[in-house]
C-alpha angles and dihedrals in degrees: 000000000000093000089054090056093049089049090052090047091051090049091050092050090050090050092050091049091056094043095043119136088257089068091048131078127236127211105204140185118208126192130206116201093192091049095035089218139116126228123204123200146135134234144162090224114047096181093053093045096052089048090053092050091051095050119085111246107150096267141117096273093055090083091058101052119169099050116187127201108242101164141012141174128195124227131186094224141034090235092059093047093047090051092052093046089050092050093051092046092045091063091061086200130135089194091055090051090049089050090055094046092048093047090081 
């Protein structure tokens, strides 16, 4: 029976590899204390995205450096993440964003 267990373990490891966070999408909310604003976005690589936001590049987010991650949600597909980001942005409401952040 030991070989059956190792086979199941191998199958589980393969499953986890394919469903790893790198294959998922994150909807995130960043906050800038110096700018006193929130930024909502989505990505499939959170570390890279935060790094991009905190690097000067002549864009909107430059004024808010440093940006700090204050909230995130994981989604299985880009389509789901984009829909959630769109919903949050469509409210155009700081109070709605605070409600989401404080819901945890």
